[in-house]
N, C-alpha and C positions, 0 to 999 in steps of 0.2 A: 504493500500500499504506499509506503514511503516513496518508492520509486515512481508511483503513479502521480504523485504530487508535482513531478517535474514534466509531466506529459504536456504537449502542446495544445491538446484538446481540453477545452474548459469543462466539458461534461465529465471527463475522466478525472480531472483534478477535483471537481466538486464532489463526485461520488466517493473518491478516495478520502477526502477531508471529512466527509460525513461519517464514513465508516471508522476512521481513526478517532473521531470524537466519541464514538460509542465504546471504544476499547478502554477499559478501566485500568490504565497503566501509566504511572508517572514516566516510565521509560519512553513511551510514545511522545509525550511532551518534550522530553529532553532531545529526542531525535529531531523533532520539528524545529526546535529553536536552534540547535547546534549545527544543523546541516546547512552549509553556506550555499548549496545549490537549490534549496527550497526558498521560494518567495513567500516569507512569512506574512507579507502584507497583501498577498492575493486574498480577496474577500473571503472566499470559502475556507481557505487554510487559516486565516486569522480568526475567524468565528470559532472554529474547532479548537484551535490552540488556546483561545481565551476561555472557552468552556472548560477545557482540561485544567488550565491554570487556576481557575476559580475553584474547581472541584478539589484539587490537591492542596490548595492553600487552606481550604476549610478543614482538610484532614491533617493539616500540620506538616505536610511534606515540604521540607526547606529547600525548594529549588528556585523559585522565582517569586519576587514580591508582587502580590496582587492585593488590591484593596476593593473587595466585593461590595463594600458599603457605598462605593462610588459608582457602581455599575447600574 
């Protein structure tokens, strides 16, 4: 799925981002943010990464600072 985020087809990127957003793993979030080949600001990828960041910040996973009260 991570590889699909680099696809030229927007539908492929959208579906991959949605699927990754459903995977309950902080490792997925790390891969999204740390991979320089992935455009984290692509709308669909950003939304999924944001959901994962909020989810794991609420669980106390110390990976990325997120302020859910501002969302």
